[in-house]
C-alpha positions as CSV (number, residue, x, y, z in Angstrom):
1,X,7.0,60.4,66.3
2,X,7.7,62.4,63.2
3,X,5.1,64.5,61.4
4,X,3.2,63.1,58.6
5,X,2.3,66.2,56.6
6,X,0.4,67.6,53.7
7,X,2.4,69.9,51.4
8,X,0.0,72.3,49.5
9,X,2.1,73.0,46.3
10,X,0.7,76.3,44.8
11,X,3.7,77.8,42.9
12,X,4.0,81.5,43.5
13,X,0.8,81.8,45.6
14,X,1.4,83.1,49.1
15,X,-1.3,83.4,51.7
16,X,-0.5,86.4,53.7
17,X,-1.2,85.7,57.3
18,X,-0.9,87.7,60.7
19,X,1.5,86.3,63.1
20,X,-0.2,85.1,66.4
21,X,0.4,87.3,69.4
22,X,1.5,84.4,71.6
23,X,2.8,85.4,75.0
24,X,5.5,82.6,75.2
25,X,7.8,83.2,72.2
26,X,11.0,80.9,72.3
27,X,14.5,82.3,71.8
28,X,16.5,82.2,68.7
29,X,17.4,78.7,67.0
30,X,20.2,76.6,68.0
31,X,21.2,75.9,64.5
32,X,20.1,76.7,60.9
33,X,20.3,74.4,58.0
34,X,20.6,76.5,54.8
35,X,20.0,80.2,54.4
36,X,17.6,80.7,51.4
37,X,18.2,83.4,48.6
38,X,21.6,85.0,48.9
39,X,21.6,88.9,48.9
40,X,25.1,89.5,50.0
41,X,28.1,87.8,51.6
42,X,31.0,89.3,53.7
43,X,34.0,88.3,55.9
44,X,34.3,90.0,59.3
45,X,37.3,92.2,59.3
46,X,39.2,90.0,61.8
47,X,38.6,87.2,59.3
48,X,36.9,84.7,61.9
49,X,33.4,84.7,60.6
50,X,31.4,84.7,57.4
51,X,28.2,86.6,57.2
52,X,25.4,85.7,54.9
53,X,22.3,87.7,53.9
54,X,19.6,85.2,53.2
55,X,16.1,84.5,54.6
56,X,17.7,85.9,57.8
57,X,21.3,87.1,58.4
58,X,23.4,84.2,59.3
59,X,26.9,84.0,60.9
60,X,29.3,81.0,60.3
61,X,32.7,80.0,61.5
62,X,35.1,80.9,58.7
63,X,37.4,78.1,59.5
64,X,35.0,75.2,59.9
65,X,31.8,76.6,58.2
66,X,29.9,75.7,61.3
67,X,26.8,77.8,62.2
68,X,27.2,80.4,64.9
69,X,23.9,82.3,65.0
70,X,21.3,83.9,62.9
71,X,19.4,87.2,63.5
72,X,15.7,87.2,63.7
73,X,13.8,90.4,63.5
74,X,13.0,91.2,60.0
75,X,9.6,90.0,58.5
76,X,11.4,89.7,55.2
77,X,14.9,88.4,53.6
78,X,17.9,90.2,54.7
79,X,18.4,92.5,51.7
80,X,21.9,93.9,52.9
81,X,24.6,93.1,55.5
82,X,27.7,94.7,56.9
83,X,30.4,94.1,59.7
84,X,31.6,97.2,61.7
85,X,35.4,97.6,61.4
86,X,36.0,96.0,64.7
87,X,33.8,93.0,64.0
88,X,31.7,93.6,67.0
89,X,28.4,94.7,65.3
90,X,26.5,93.9,62.1
91,X,23.9,95.8,60.1
92,X,21.1,94.0,58.3
93,X,18.3,95.5,56.1
94,X,15.0,94.0,55.6
95,X,13.5,93.5,52.0
96,X,10.0,94.9,51.1
97,X,7.9,95.6,52.9
98,X,10.0,95.3,56.0
99,X,12.3,98.2,54.8
100,X,14.0,98.6,58.2
101,X,17.7,98.5,58.9
102,X,18.8,97.0,62.3
103,X,22.1,96.9,64.2
104,X,23.0,93.8,66.2
105,X,25.7,92.7,68.7
106,X,27.6,90.3,66.4
107,X,28.7,88.0,69.5
108,X,25.4,87.9,71.4
109,X,22.7,88.6,68.8
110,X,21.3,91.5,70.8
111,X,19.4,94.1,68.8
112,X,21.1,97.3,69.5
113,X,19.3,99.7,67.1
114,X,16.5,99.9,64.5
115,X,16.9,102.7,61.7
116,X,13.3,103.5,60.2
117,X,12.9,105.8,57.3
118,X,13.4,103.9,54.1
119,X,9.9,103.3,52.3
120,X,11.4,100.7,49.8
121,X,13.9,98.0,50.3
122,X,17.5,99.1,51.5
123,X,20.1,97.9,49.1
124,X,23.2,98.6,51.2
125,X,24.4,99.5,54.8
126,X,27.8,100.5,56.1
127,X,29.4,101.5,59.2
128,X,31.6,104.7,59.5
129,X,35.3,103.7,60.5
130,X,34.5,104.4,64.2
131,X,31.0,103.0,63.9
132,X,29.3,106.2,65.3
133,X,27.6,106.7,62.0
134,X,25.6,104.5,59.5
135,X,24.7,105.1,56.0
136,X,22.0,103.2,54.2
137,X,20.8,103.3,50.6
138,X,17.6,101.9,48.9
139,X,15.1,101.5,46.1
140,X,13.3,104.6,47.5
141,X,15.9,106.7,45.6
142,X,17.6,107.8,48.8
143,X,20.8,107.4,50.9
144,X,20.4,108.1,54.5
145,X,23.0,109.0,57.1
146,X,22.1,107.9,60.7
147,X,23.4,108.5,64.2
148,X,24.5,105.1,65.2
149,X,23.8,105.4,69.0
150,X,20.3,107.0,68.7
151,X,19.1,105.8,65.4
152,X,18.1,109.3,64.3
153,X,18.3,110.3,60.8
154,X,20.9,113.0,60.3
155,X,20.4,113.9,56.7
156,X,19.2,112.1,53.3
157,X,20.3,112.5,49.8
158,X,17.7,112.1,47.1
159,X,18.1,111.4,43.4
160,X,15.7,110.5,40.5
161,X,17.0,106.9,40.4
162,X,17.7,104.0,42.9
163,X,20.8,104.3,45.1
164,X,22.3,100.9,44.7
165,X,25.1,101.1,47.3
166,X,26.6,103.6,49.7
167,X,30.1,103.1,51.4
168,X,32.2,105.2,53.7
169,X,35.6,106.3,52.7
170,X,38.5,105.0,54.7
171,X,38.7,108.2,56.7
172,X,34.9,108.4,57.1
173,X,34.7,111.9,55.6
174,X,32.8,110.8,52.5
175,X,30.2,108.3,51.4
176,X,30.5,106.8,47.8
177,X,27.1,106.4,45.9
178,X,26.5,103.9,43.2
179,X,23.3,105.4,41.3
180,X,21.0,104.0,38.8
181,X,21.5,107.1,36.5
182,X,25.0,105.7,35.2
183,X,26.8,107.8,37.7
184,X,28.8,107.5,40.8
185,X,28.9,110.3,43.4
186,X,30.7,111.5,46.6
187,X,28.6,112.7,49.4
188,X,30.4,114.8,52.1
189,X,29.4,113.4,55.8
190,X,30.1,116.8,57.5
191,X,28.0,119.1,55.2
192,X,25.9,116.8,53.1
193,X,27.2,118.5,49.9
194,X,27.4,116.2,46.7
195,X,30.3,116.6,44.3
196,X,30.4,116.4,40.5
197,X,29.6,112.8,39.5
198,X,31.8,110.3,37.9
199,X,30.5,110.0,34.4
200,X,31.5,107.4,31.8
201,X,29.3,104.3,32.3
202,X,26.7,103.6,29.7
203,X,24.5,101.6,32.0
204,X,23.3,101.7,35.7
205,X,26.2,101.8,38.3
206,X,25.2,98.7,40.5
207,X,28.1,98.8,42.9
208,X,30.9,101.2,44.0
209,X,33.8,100.8,46.6
210,X,36.7,102.6,47.8
211,X,40.3,101.3,47.4
212,X,42.0,100.6,50.8
213,X,43.7,104.0,50.6
214,X,40.7,105.9,49.5
215,X,42.5,107.5,46.6
216,X,40.7,105.4,43.9
217,X,37.3,104.1,43.5
218,X,36.1,101.1,41.7
219,X,32.6,100.8,40.1
220,X,30.7,98.0,38.3
221,X,27.9,98.5,35.8
222,X,25.1,97.2,33.7
223,X,27.2,98.2,30.8
224,X,29.4,95.1,31.5
225,X,32.4,97.2,32.5
226,X,34.1,97.9,35.7
227,X,36.2,101.2,36.2
228,X,38.8,102.6,38.3
229,X,38.4,106.4,39.0
230,X,40.9,108.9,40.6
231,X,38.8,110.4,43.6
232,X,40.4,114.0,43.1
233,X,40.2,114.4,39.4
234,X,37.2,112.0,38.8
235,X,39.2,110.8,35.8
236,X,38.8,107.2,34.6
237,X,42.2,105.4,35.3
238,X,41.3,101.9,34.1
239,X,38.5,100.1,32.3
240,X,37.8,96.4,32.0
241,X,35.0,94.5,30.3
242,X,33.3,91.6,31.7
243,X,31.0,89.3,29.6
244,X,27.8,90.5,31.0
245,X,26.3,93.0,33.4
246,X,28.3,93.5,36.6
247,X,26.5,93.2,39.9
248,X,29.1,93.3,42.4
249,X,32.7,94.4,42.8
250,X,35.4,94.1,45.7
251,X,38.8,95.6,46.2
252,X,41.5,93.2,47.6
253,X,42.9,94.4,51.0
254,X,46.2,95.1,49.5
255,X,44.7,97.2,46.6
256,X,46.6,95.1,43.9
257,X,43.4,93.3,42.6
258,X,39.7,93.5,42.4
259,X,36.9,91.1,41.8
260,X,33.7,91.3,39.5
261,X,30.6,89.2,39.5
262,X,27.2,89.6,37.7
263,X,24.8,88.0,35.4
264,X,27.3,85.7,33.7
265,X,28.6,82.5,35.1
266,X,32.2,83.8,35.5
267,X,33.5,85.7,38.5
268,X,36.6,87.5,37.1
269,X,39.8,88.4,39.1
270,X,41.5,91.6,37.8
271,X,44.9,93.4,38.4
272,X,44.1,96.8,39.7
273,X,47.3,98.1,38.1
274,X,47.2,96.7,34.4
275,X,43.6,95.9,33.9
276,X,44.7,92.4,33.0
277,X,42.3,89.5,33.9
278,X,44.3,87.1,36.2
279,X,41.9,84.5,37.0
280,X,38.3,83.2,36.4
281,X,36.1,81.4,38.8
282,X,33.4,79.5,37.0
283,X,30.2,79.7,39.2
284,X,27.5,76.9,38.7
285,X,24.6,79.0,39.5
286,X,24.5,82.6,38.3
287,X,23.8,85.5,38.6
288,X,26.3,86.3,41.2
289,X,24.9,88.9,43.5
290,X,27.8,89.6,45.8
291,X,31.6,89.2,45.9
292,X,34.1,89.5,48.7
293,X,37.8,89.0,49.6
294,X,38.9,87.5,52.8
295,X,41.1,89.8,55.0
296,X,44.2,87.9,54.0
297,X,43.2,88.1,50.2
298,X,43.7,84.4,49.9
299,X,40.1,83.5,49.6
300,X,37.0,84.9,47.6
301,X,33.4,84.6,48.8
302,X,30.6,84.6,46.1
303,X,26.9,84.5,46.8
304,X,24.3,83.6,44.0
305,X,20.6,83.7,43.2
306,X,20.6,79.7,43.6
307,X,20.9,80.0,47.3
308,X,24.5,79.1,47.1
309,X,27.7,80.4,48.7
310,X,30.9,79.4,47.2
311,X,34.5,80.1,48.7
312,X,37.4,80.1,46.3
313,X,41.1,79.6,46.9
314,X,42.6,82.6,45.1
315,X,46.2,81.2,44.6
316,X,45.1,78.1,43.0
317,X,42.0,79.6,41.4
318,X,39.9,76.5,42.6
319,X,36.6,76.0,44.7
320,X,37.6,75.7,48.3
321,X,34.1,74.8,49.8
322,X,30.5,75.2,49.1
323,X,28.2,76.6,51.9
324,X,25.0,74.5,51.2
325,X,21.3,75.6,51.1
326,X,18.0,74.3,49.8
327,X,17.0,76.3,46.7
328,X,13.3,76.0,47.2
329,X,10.8,75.3,50.2
330,X,11.9,72.7,53.0
331,X,8.9,70.5,52.9
332,X,9.8,67.9,55.4
333,X,12.4,67.2,58.2
334,X,13.5,64.2,60.3
335,X,16.1,63.4,63.0
336,X,18.3,60.4,62.8
337,X,18.1,58.1,65.8
338,X,21.6,59.0,66.9
339,X,20.6,62.6,67.2
340,X,23.7,63.7,65.5
341,X,22.3,64.3,62.0
342,X,19.1,65.7,60.5
343,X,17.4,64.9,57.2
344,X,15.5,67.5,55.1
345,X,13.4,67.3,52.0
346,X,12.6,70.1,49.5
347,X,10.7,71.5,46.6
348,X,14.0,71.8,44.9
349,X,13.8,68.0,44.2
350,X,16.6,67.0,46.7
351,X,17.0,65.6,50.2
352,X,19.9,66.4,52.4
353,X,21.7,65.2,55.4
354,X,23.2,67.7,57.8
355,X,25.4,67.8,60.9
356,X,23.0,68.6,63.6
357,X,25.6,70.6,65.7
358,X,27.4,72.5,62.8
359,X,24.7,72.9,60.2
360,X,27.3,71.6,57.6
361,X,25.8,69.5,54.9
362,X,26.9,65.8,54.8
363,X,25.1,64.3,52.0
364,X,23.1,65.3,48.9
365,X,20.5,63.1,47.7
366,X,19.5,63.6,44.1
367,X,17.2,61.5,41.9
368,X,13.7,62.8,42.2
369,X,12.8,64.9,39.1
370,X,9.9,66.9,41.0
371,X,9.3,68.1,44.6
372,X,10.3,66.0,47.6
373,X,7.1,66.1,49.7
374,X,8.3,64.0,52.6
375,X,11.4,62.1,54.3
376,X,11.9,59.6,56.9
377,X,14.8,57.7,58.7
378,X,14.5,54.1,59.6
379,X,14.6,53.4,63.3
380,X,18.0,51.8,63.2
381,X,19.4,54.8,61.3
382,X,20.7,52.7,58.4
383,X,18.2,53.9,55.7
384,X,16.4,57.0,54.5
385,X,13.4,57.5,52.2
386,X,12.1,60.4,50.3
387,X,8.6,60.7,48.6
388,X,8.2,62.9,45.6
389,X,5.7,64.4,43.1
390,X,7.4,62.1,40.4
391,X,5.1,59.2,41.7
392,X,8.1,57.6,43.2
393,X,9.5,56.8,46.8
394,X,13.2,56.4,47.0
395,X,15.1,54.4,49.7
396,X,18.7,55.4,50.3
397,X,21.7,54.1,52.3
398,X,22.0,56.3,55.2
399,X,25.9,56.1,55.3
400,X,26.6,56.6,51.7
401,X,23.6,58.1,50.3
402,X,23.5,55.6,47.5
403,X,20.1,54.4,46.2
404,X,18.7,51.2,47.5
405,X,15.1,50.9,46.0
406,X,12.8,52.9,43.8
407,X,9.1,52.5,44.8
408,X,6.9,53.4,41.7
409,X,3.4,54.3,42.8
410,X,1.5,54.6,39.5
411,X,1.8,56.1,36.0
412,X,-1.1,58.4,36.2
413,X,-0.1,61.9,35.5
414,X,-1.2,63.7,38.5
415,X,-0.4,61.0,41.0
416,X,2.1,61.8,43.6
417,X,3.5,60.5,46.9
418,X,2.3,62.9,49.5
419,X,3.7,61.3,52.7
420,X,5.8,58.2,53.6
421,X,7.2,56.5,56.6
422,X,9.0,53.6,57.9
423,X,7.3,51.1,60.3
424,X,8.7,51.0,63.9
425,X,10.8,47.8,63.1
426,X,12.0,49.3,59.8
427,X,10.8,46.4,57.8
428,X,8.0,48.2,56.2
429,X,7.1,51.4,54.2
430,X,3.7,53.1,54.2
431,X,2.9,55.6,51.4
432,X,0.0,58.1,51.1
433,X,-0.7,59.3,47.6
434,X,-3.2,61.3,45.6
435,X,-4.9,61.3,42.2
436,X,-4.0,57.7,41.5
437,X,-5.5,54.4,41.9
438,X,-3.8,53.6,45.1
439,X,-4.5,56.0,48.2
440,X,-2.3,54.1,50.4
441,X,0.3,51.5,49.9
442,X,2.4,49.1,52.1
443,X,5.9,48.0,50.9
444,X,8.6,45.7,52.0
445,X,11.5,48.1,52.9
446,X,14.3,45.5,52.2
447,X,13.1,44.3,48.8
448,X,10.8,47.1,47.5
449,X,8.0,44.7,46.9
450,X,4.5,46.0,47.1
451,X,2.4,44.2,49.8
452,X,-0.8,45.9,50.1
453,X,-3.1,48.6,48.5
454,X,-5.8,50.7,50.0
455,X,-8.1,51.8,47.1
456,X,-8.2,55.5,46.5
457,X,-10.7,58.1,47.7
458,X,-11.7,61.0,45.5
459,X,-9.0,63.1,46.7
460,X,-6.4,60.4,48.0
461,X,-4.6,60.7,51.5
462,X,-2.4,63.6,52.6
463,X,-0.8,62.0,55.7
464,X,0.1,58.5,57.1
465,X,1.7,56.8,60.0
466,X,2.3,53.3,61.3
467,X,1.0,52.4,64.8
468,X,3.9,51.5,67.1
469,X,3.4,47.8,66.7
470,X,3.5,48.1,62.9
471,X,-0.1,46.3,62.3
472,X,-2.1,49.3,61.5
473,X,-1.8,52.5,59.5
474,X,-3.4,56.0,60.2
475,X,-4.3,58.1,57.3
476,X,-5.7,61.6,56.8
477,X,-7.2,63.3,54.0
478,X,-9.9,62.6,51.6
479,X,-13.1,64.5,51.1
480,X,-14.7,63.6,54.5
481,X,-12.6,65.6,56.8
482,X,-11.7,62.4,58.8
483,X,-8.7,60.4,60.0
484,X,-8.9,56.7,59.8
485,X,-7.0,53.7,61.2
486,X,-7.0,50.7,59.2
487,X,-5.5,47.1,59.6
488,X,-3.0,47.4,56.8
489,X,-2.8,43.7,55.9
490,X,-6.6,43.4,55.3
491,X,-7.3,46.9,54.5
492,X,-10.4,46.7,57.1
493,X,-11.4,50.0,58.7
494,X,-10.8,50.0,62.4
495,X,-11.6,53.5,63.6
496,X,-12.6,56.9,62.3
497,X,-12.0,60.3,63.9
498,X,-14.7,62.8,63.0
499,X,-14.7,66.4,64.2
500,X,-12.6,68.6,61.9
501,X,-14.3,70.9,59.6
502,X,-11.7,71.0,57.1
503,X,-9.5,68.3,55.4
504,X,-7.2,66.5,57.8
505,X,-3.7,67.3,56.5
506,X,-1.2,65.7,59.0
507,X,-1.4,62.8,61.4
508,X,0.7,61.1,64.0
509,X,0.5,58.2,66.5
510,X,1.6,58.7,70.0
511,X,4.6,56.6,70.9
512,X,2.5,54.1,72.9
513,X,-0.2,53.9,70.4
514,X,-2.9,55.2,72.8
515,X,-3.5,58.5,71.1
516,X,-3.4,60.1,67.7
517,X,-2.7,63.6,66.7
518,X,-4.4,65.3,63.6
519,X,-3.9,68.6,62.1
520,X,-6.5,70.0,59.8
521,X,-7.2,73.0,57.2
522,X,-9.6,74.3,59.9
523,X,-6.5,75.8,61.8
524,X,-6.9,73.3,64.5
525,X,-5.1,70.3,65.7
526,X,-6.9,67.5,67.8
527,X,-5.7,64.7,70.2
528,X,-8.0,61.6,70.0
529,X,-8.2,58.2,71.9
530,X,-6.9,55.8,69.4
531,X,-9.4,52.9,70.6
532,X,-12.7,54.7,70.9
533,X,-12.2,57.6,68.4
534,X,-13.1,60.1,71.2
535,X,-11.9,63.5,70.9
536,X,-9.7,64.4,73.9
537,X,-8.2,67.9,73.3
538,X,-8.4,70.5,70.5
539,X,-5.3,72.5,70.2
540,X,-6.5,76.0,69.0
541,X,-4.2,79.2,68.4
542,X,-2.9,78.9,64.9
543,X,-4.0,81.4,62.4
544,X,-3.5,79.3,59.3
545,X,-3.9,75.6,58.1
546,X,-1.9,73.1,60.1
547,X,0.5,71.5,57.8
548,X,2.8,69.4,60.3
549,X,2.2,67.6,63.6
550,X,4.3,65.4,65.8
551,X,4.4,63.7,69.4
552,X,7.5,63.9,71.6
553,X,9.3,60.8,72.2
554,X,7.6,60.3,75.6
555,X,4.1,61.3,74.3
556,X,3.9,64.4,76.7
557,X,4.4,67.1,74.2
558,X,2.7,67.8,70.9
559,X,4.2,70.0,68.0
560,X,2.3,71.9,65.4
561,X,3.4,73.7,62.3
562,X,1.0,75.9,60.2
563,X,0.6,78.3,57.3
564,X,0.9,81.2,59.7
565,X,4.7,80.7,59.8
566,X,5.1,79.5,63.3
567,X,5.3,76.1,65.2
568,X,3.6,75.6,68.5
569,X,4.5,73.3,71.5
570,X,1.6,72.0,73.5
571,X,1.2,70.0,76.6
572,X,-0.3,66.9,75.2
573,X,-2.0,65.7,78.4
574,X,-3.8,69.3,79.2
575,X,-3.9,70.8,75.7
576,X,-2.3,73.8,77.0
577,X,0.1,75.9,74.9
578,X,3.7,75.9,76.1
579,X,5.2,78.5,73.7
580,X,5.6,79.5,70.0
581,X,8.5,79.2,67.6
582,X,8.5,82.5,65.6
583,X,11.8,82.4,63.6
584,X,10.3,81.5,60.2
585,X,8.5,84.7,59.7
586,X,4.7,85.4,59.5
587,X,4.2,84.4,55.7
588,X,6.2,81.2,55.6
589,X,4.5,77.7,55.8
590,X,5.9,75.5,58.3
591,X,5.8,72.1,56.4
592,X,7.9,70.0,58.6
593,X,8.2,69.3,62.3
594,X,9.9,66.7,64.4
595,X,11.3,66.1,68.0
596,X,14.8,65.0,68.6
597,X,15.3,61.4,70.0
598,X,16.2,62.7,73.3
599,X,13.1,65.2,73.4
600,X,15.2,68.1,74.1
601,X,14.9,69.7,70.8
602,X,12.6,70.3,67.9
603,X,13.3,70.8,64.2
604,X,11.1,72.9,61.7
605,X,11.3,73.2,57.9
606,X,9.6,76.0,56.1
607,X,8.8,77.6,53.0
608,X,11.6,80.1,53.6
609,X,14.1,77.5,52.2
610,X,15.6,76.7,55.7
611,X,15.2,74.2,58.6
612,X,15.6,75.5,62.1
613,X,16.7,73.6,65.3
614,X,15.4,75.0,68.4
615,X,15.8,74.0,72.2
616,X,12.5,73.0,74.3
617,X,12.3,74.9,77.6
618,X,11.5,73.2,80.7
619,X,7.6,73.2,80.6
620,X,6.0,75.1,83.7
621,X,4.5,73.1,86.3
622,X,0.7,73.1,86.0
623,X,-1.3,73.5,89.0
624,X,-4.6,72.0,89.1
625,X,-7.6,74.3,90.2
626,X,-9.1,72.9,93.3
627,X,-12.7,72.0,93.3
628,X,-15.0,73.9,95.8
629,X,-18.3,72.4,97.0
630,X,-20.6,74.0,97.5
631,X,-19.5,76.9,95.4
632,X,-20.0,80.3,97.5
633,X,-20.9,83.5,96.0
634,X,-20.4,87.2,96.9
635,X,-21.8,90.6,95.9
636,X,-19.5,93.1,94.2
637,X,-20.3,96.4,92.6
638,X,-17.7,97.8,89.9
639,X,-17.8,101.0,88.0
640,X,-15.1,102.4,85.7
641,X,-14.9,105.4,83.4
642,X,-12.1,106.2,81.0
643,X,-11.4,109.1,78.6
644,X,-8.4,109.2,76.2
645,X,-7.2,111.7,73.5
646,X,-4.5,111.0,71.0
647,X,-3.1,113.5,68.5
648,X,-0.4,112.4,65.9
649,X,1.6,114.5,63.4
650,X,4.0,113.5,60.7
651,X,7.7,114.0,61.2
652,X,9.2,116.2,58.4
653,X,12.8,116.0,57.5
654,X,14.1,119.2,56.1
655,X,17.1,117.8,54.6
656,X,15.3,115.8,51.9
657,X,15.8,117.7,48.7
658,X,12.4,116.8,47.5
659,X,9.4,117.1,49.5
660,X,5.6,116.2,49.1
661,X,3.0,116.2,51.6
662,X,-0.8,115.2,51.9
663,X,-2.9,115.8,55.0
664,X,-6.2,114.3,56.2
665,X,-7.6,115.0,59.6
666,X,-10.4,113.0,61.1
667,X,-11.9,113.1,64.6
668,X,-13.8,110.2,66.1
669,X,-15.6,109.8,69.3
670,X,-17.0,106.8,70.6
671,X,-18.5,105.6,73.9
672,X,-20.1,102.6,75.3
673,X,-21.8,101.5,78.6
674,X,-22.1,97.9,79.7
675,X,-24.1,96.6,82.6
676,X,-24.2,93.0,83.9
677,X,-25.6,91.0,86.5
678,X,-24.1,87.7,87.7
679,X,-22.3,85.9,90.4
680,X,-18.5,85.4,91.1
681,X,-17.1,82.4,92.8
682,X,-14.1,83.3,95.1
683,X,-11.3,81.0,95.8
684,X,-12.0,80.8,99.6
685,X,-14.4,78.4,101.0
686,X,-17.2,80.2,103.2
687,X,-19.4,78.5,105.5
688,X,-22.4,79.1,105.6
689,X,-22.6,79.9,101.7
690,X,-23.7,83.4,101.1
691,X,-25.5,84.4,98.0
692,X,-26.2,87.8,96.4
693,X,-26.9,89.4,93.2
694,X,-23.9,91.2,91.3
695,X,-24.3,94.4,89.4
696,X,-21.3,96.1,87.4
697,X,-21.3,99.0,85.2
698,X,-18.5,100.1,82.9
699,X,-18.5,103.2,80.7
700,X,-15.8,104.6,78.5
701,X,-15.4,107.6,76.1
702,X,-12.6,107.9,73.7
703,X,-11.7,110.9,71.4
704,X,-8.8,110.5,68.9
705,X,-7.6,113.2,66.4
706,X,-4.7,111.9,63.8
707,X,-3.1,113.2,60.7
708,X,-2.6,110.0,58.7
709,X,-0.5,109.7,55.4
710,X,-2.7,109.6,52.4
711,X,-1.7,106.6,50.2
712,X,-2.8,106.0,46.6
713,X,-4.8,102.9,46.0
714,X,-5.8,101.3,42.8
715,X,-9.2,99.7,43.0
716,X,-9.6,96.1,41.6
717,X,-12.6,94.4,40.2
718,X,-13.3,90.8,39.5
719,X,-14.3,89.7,36.0
720,X,-17.7,88.0,35.6
721,X,-17.9,84.3,35.4
722,X,-18.4,82.5,32.2
723,X,-20.0,79.2,31.7
724,X,-17.9,78.3,29.0
725,X,-14.6,78.5,31.0
726,X,-12.9,75.4,32.3
727,X,-13.0,74.6,36.1
728,X,-9.9,76.1,37.5
729,X,-9.7,79.0,34.9
730,X,-10.2,81.7,37.7
731,X,-9.1,84.7,35.8
732,X,-11.0,83.9,32.5
733,X,-7.9,83.8,30.1
734,X,-8.8,80.2,28.8
735,X,-5.7,79.0,30.4
736,X,-5.0,77.3,33.8
737,X,-1.6,78.6,34.8
738,X,0.1,80.5,37.7
739,X,-2.1,83.6,37.0
740,X,-5.1,81.6,38.1
741,X,-3.3,80.6,41.4
742,X,-2.6,84.3,42.0
743,X,-6.2,85.4,41.2
744,X,-7.4,82.4,43.4
745,X,-5.5,83.9,46.3
746,X,-7.4,87.2,46.0
747,X,-10.6,85.5,46.7
748,X,-9.1,83.0,49.4
749,X,-11.6,82.1,52.4
750,X,-14.4,84.3,51.0
751,X,-17.9,83.0,50.8
752,X,-19.2,82.5,47.4
753,X,-21.6,85.5,47.4
754,X,-18.6,88.0,47.7
755,X,-15.9,86.2,45.5
756,X,-15.5,85.6,41.9
757,X,-17.7,82.4,41.4
758,X,-15.0,81.0,39.2
759,X,-12.8,80.5,42.4
760,X,-15.4,78.3,44.0
761,X,-14.4,75.3,41.8
762,X,-16.3,72.6,43.7
763,X,-19.4,74.9,44.1
764,X,-19.7,74.3,47.9
765,X,-20.5,78.0,48.6
766,X,-17.0,79.0,49.9
767,X,-13.4,79.3,48.6
768,X,-11.2,77.0,50.6
769,X,-8.4,74.5,50.5
770,X,-10.5,71.9,48.6
771,X,-10.8,74.5,45.8
772,X,-7.2,75.0,45.9
773,X,-6.6,71.3,45.6
774,X,-9.0,70.9,42.7
775,X,-7.4,73.8,40.9
776,X,-4.0,72.3,41.2
777,X,-5.3,69.0,39.8
778,X,-6.3,70.9,36.6
779,X,-3.1,73.1,36.5
């Protein structure tokens, strides 16, 4: 059964959560659908693969575009990427606040080395020709040279502006630096000496590359020009002018042409000998952050801010193919019954059908003019539905993607379709909505006719699902923190499920209809007996709101996704945690979750703009604990004493040209003693049963001395509340906008006595998800 989930739309508000430290973390995804924001694109030197820097670095087959693997290890987007010259290894850099550069085995995904030293986002990374050295550059105004085998920093170059790119010369003796002070520079690898700059640009040099022979360098600048320079004389050989600031440049492998891309829609192809523009590729989604030539110089690859990678045929100057991605949160996911396709919905207003094995997009469903909150596929696989914030549910032909019906819920401005699903026979559609006159509606899937309406609650419903026999609906939401089963034809309440301490945000029926699964804003999921309403299991372990739940096809497993950025797999019978899927990152809501029809894989969709396909490992066999009667006891004394001393000192790199230091030394000593008396029950059966008292004493003393780094912090203060301000105006500027959402996030989950009272919109003495929902109503 697919998840029926609540999608909390809050614009640019991000709730930063700590990733759970689950012991059983599952391996990397089997497939990835989409790649998120594109920072950089590259072909492997052997031409067999394409590397994309997005939410995570992803390798695709260059011939088919099929997914090969992604590299999970950074906590933030991959800000830069690079192949080694033998195509065997790759480099990836993590955006702020990750700031690390990692080296990977390109074939196996094994992490080989981590380079730690940048304090702000790395902008570029490159291998030396023999891959024994690595150079990186970043927003911390430094370029750093590393030992590729040990990860040790060899030296660093500092300047007063950002170093936008760093690239080794073809012979590996120099590094070319593109700097924010309008200059490019050559940095000697052996000595660390920096030669006279290449001067002439009137704006920041955003990118710089060597010609294949190394005798010429190419620079692209914010002043709208690209220049060719003689490396020996530092004289300008050629200057061309684009229509806007240039962000990226690339030399063709034969050295005869070069590409420029930037803030304008045009990606321009130039002659490297005459400077004549020989071709233009009109990009539909500027700005273009990265351009690259294929090794045979017949293709060009471009990556843009719109989560789009386009591949162009250079001889014909036409678009060869598009590598697709959602351009906003993936809010919902669903498998097709054939198991060969998956369906995703997104905050970008589209739904998309993907090839399950390759990750290639098959269909693009456009028609909603607002977020798509939920998607589903009919049991026979012939139809699809998408539910949106535009107060509509659209039904589509699954083969062609043509629209079949549009179900219009209401005309109230804040009304939206939160969740929708097909009945098990495919004849009905159930819709959960909020802020309108209809909390739940039932429709004829073939004709689009409205059959039944469940009157609205104060907050409406967040999740909905049909019973397997199609006679009842399960809903979650409203102000009472409950889930409910109703006979849909009469609207009569059949059963309520009471026990959550926060709004019920996601619901699902078990395949046999005997149990239900609920997820809540209270960070827990619960399994209930559908007939009696009795709670059977509580699934605890997430560190954030539960946003998606699903049962496996045989009902033995449960899947949950949450705002802590992970999905968890549970034994639905015992409630035990089987493992955790961690690929989406610690700060990315997992909005969608579903099991494959064969029950061997799960699909998750996230705030990181991607959906990930995962294998389900064979669950461990659970051995029941034998019951002993009567329970014997034994006496055991226990005493333990421990003392630890730790001293830490900062590492100083003498090759940095500018040095600052701050030292603070603190010493802390603590000790504790604990004594307890009790009984312990051993696993052996003893006759007769002995009994004795138990005394244990534990004492420990720890002393630590450390020299921490002193950081500057700017204190913040909350403005006083004003009775004249409208509800939802949390920052007191007499507007309800995205700034209120940001200010609200600073007070999230705080009791009213320690937060700004304006953030407690419903005056219930705490700032929680209900306040967020009420704020969004006003926004």
